[in-house]
N, C-alpha and C positions, 0 to 999 in steps of 0.2 A: 477289532478293538474300537471302543467308543471314546471319542474326544470329550473332555469335560472342560469346565472353566479353568481348572487347575492343571490340566495336562493336555497335550496335543501332539500330533505327529508333524514333524518338520522334515522336509526333504532338503538336503544340502547338495546343491547342484554340482559342486566341485568334486565331492566324494561319491555322489550317487547313492548315498545311504539314507536310511530313515532312523532318526534318533528320537527317543522319548525324552522331552525336556520337562523339568519340574516347573512349578509356578515361580517365575522370577523374570525380571526384565534382564535381557542379556543381549550383547552385541554379536551378531552373526555375520559380520563382513558384508558381502554382497550376495548372500545366500538366497535361494528360492525356497519359500516356505509353502507347505501344502496343508490346507485346512479341510477337514471332513464335514460335508453337509449331507442332508438327507438325500439330495439329488445327485451326489457325487462329489468328487474332489475339486477344490478351488485352489489353484496355485498362484502365488504372487511372485513376479519377477521384477525386482527393483531395477530401474535404469539409471536415472539421475535426477536429483532435485525434486521436480514435480511429476516426472515421467515414470510410468510403470505399466506393467502388463498384468491383466487378470486372465488366466487360462481356466476356463470354466466348462462344465458339461454342455453348455449352450453355445459355446464358441469362445474365441480368443479376442479380448478387448484391449486395445491400446488406449491408455489414458494420457491426455495432455502430451502428445507425442512431439518431441523436439529432438534436435541433435542430428548427428551424422548417421546414415543408414547402417554403417558397420557396427554401431552400438546394438543393433537388433539382428545382426546376421545369424546368430545361433539360436534365435528365439522362434517360437511358432508363428506362422503367418497370421496377420490380423483378419478377423471377421467383422470387426467394428472399430471405429475410432470415436472416442468420447472426448470432447473438448469443453473445458469449463468456461474460459473467457479469452479475451483478446491479447493478453500480454505475451511477449515473445518467449517466455519460459513456459508457456502453456499451449500456444498456437503458433505453428510454423508451417506455412503452405508448402515449402520445399520438401520438408520431411514427409508430409502427408502424400504428396505426389510421388515421392521416391519409394514409398513403402507399399504401394499397391493401390487397388481401386475399390477397397472395401467401403461400405457406407459409413457416413459420418453423422454424428448427432452433436448439436451444439445449440447456442442461443442465437437470438435474432441479430445481435450486435456482431458476432463473429461471422455469421452468414453474410452480412452486408460487406465484409472485408474480403470475401472470397472471390477468386476468378471464376469464370463460367464453368470450367471443368470440375472444380470442387463443389460449386453450388449444385451441380447436377446430381451429385450423389449424397447430398446433405439434407437431413431432416432437422427442422427447428423445433425445440421443445422449450416451453416457458415454465415459470414457477407454478407449482401446484398442478402441473399437468403430468399425465402418465401415458406410457405407450408399451406395447408388447414388442419384445425382440427375441425371436427364436425360443419362445416359451418362457422367457424371463420378463419381469415387469420392471420398467425403468421409469423413475420419477425424477423431476428436477425441483430443487428447493433453492431459496435465495442464498447468495454468498455476497457479503458486503462489509464495508467499514461502517461502524455505528456512528461516528462523528461525521456529520454532513460536510464539515470543513476538510476532511481527508479525501483527497481526489483520486486515490489509487483505485479504489473499488466502490464507486458510488452506487447506492442502492438502485437508483433509477436506470442504470445501464442494463440491468438484468443478468448479471453474471450468475452462473449456475453452480450449485453443488448437486450431487446425484445420489440417489438411492437405487440400488439394483437388488431385486429379490428373485432368487432362484430356488425353487422348491423349498421355500421357507428360510433359506440362508440369505441374510440381508447384509449388503455392503454399502457403506457410506463413504463418499469421496467429498472432502470439504471444498476443494478448489481453494481460492484465496478469500479468506473471510476472517472476521473476528468471532468471539464467542457469543454469537447472536442468539436470540431466543429460539429461532427455528432450529438451531443445532441442539440447544439444551433440551428441546421438547422431543427429540428423536426417541423412538421406542424400538426395542427388540433388535438392535443392531448387533450382528455377529462380528463384523470386521469393519474397522474404520481407519481412514487415512486423514490425519488432522494436521493442518499447516501451523507454522509458528515462526515468524520472523518480523523484525521491525526495520523500517517504519511501515511495512506493507500490510501485515496481518495482525498478529498478536504475540504476546509474550508466552513463554513456556508455562508460566503460572496461570495465565488466563486459559490457555488450552487445556491444562490439567484440570482446572476448575470445571470447565464445560464437560470434559470427559467424565469427571466424577458425578456430574448430573445425569448424563444419558447412558452411562455405564455399558459401553460395548463390551463384548466378550474379549476381543483382541483389538489393539490399536497400534498403528504405525505413526509415530511422529515423522513428518517429512517436510520438505520445503523450509528448512530451518536456518539457512544462511541468509543474512540480512545485510544491511548497509550502515556504515557509520557506527559500528559497534552493536548492530541490531541482530547479530547471529545468536540464536537460542541454543541451549544445551539440551539435547534429547535425553541425556542421562538424568538431568535435573527434573525434566518432565516426568520421566519414569518414576523417580522417587516421590514426586508430588502426587501422581496418580495412585500409588500404593496398590491396594487390592481392589480398586474399583474396576480395573481391566487388566488383562494380560498385555504388557507392552512389548512390542517387537522392535528391536533396535537393529538397523542395518546401516551400512555406510552408503549414503546416497551420493557421495562425491568422490568415488575412487579415482576417476580419471579427469575430474573437473575441479581441482582444488580452489579455483578462484570464483566458483559460482556462489 
């Protein structure tokens, strides 16, 4: 069966079944979704907030890995850790040390915060740079707050977003960013992870506007709990995106209601 923009295969981990879902934004709990690409299946395992796992034909990638090791106990072992930036909900040295000795890719700022054991297995990648990893192409693009007065994610620190291309299947990870021009200019993205919360990143409206510009086939709103009323509504995001992309709604906070 061939996946299209309006239908795709989704694997529900709890039931172990495959269900054909219609074109609609829907909430699937903490499900594992499987996407069919030319090079094979890509599975998404949501963990919490900004942490998730990409299980790909090239290997298993842990993205912004934080939390206790038991959150990952029933998941495939990592072949790569991908870290976007320095904040504690994205980079945690204890979690990286506890979950194995797989290589790490991050930016120069995070590398400077690492102890020698982590630095020894880390590769630094900067904006507009690319590298090969197990037959996949990995690129870093900027992630930042547009207002220079906003100190959470200053452009000069070099926080990363990532694009991973595997046999033509392209995944975008926003990290923490606003709806910057570099995001809106993305092309041919199959699967996107787009943040939204205040005061740290952007509103659901801004995130939906950016997605409507670059039109990924599928998009996960994630990292949506904020501070001082800044939590964003992923269902409102889905409604605003409309038919610009297939929105995947999962519960990113099943065991962490205060995040």
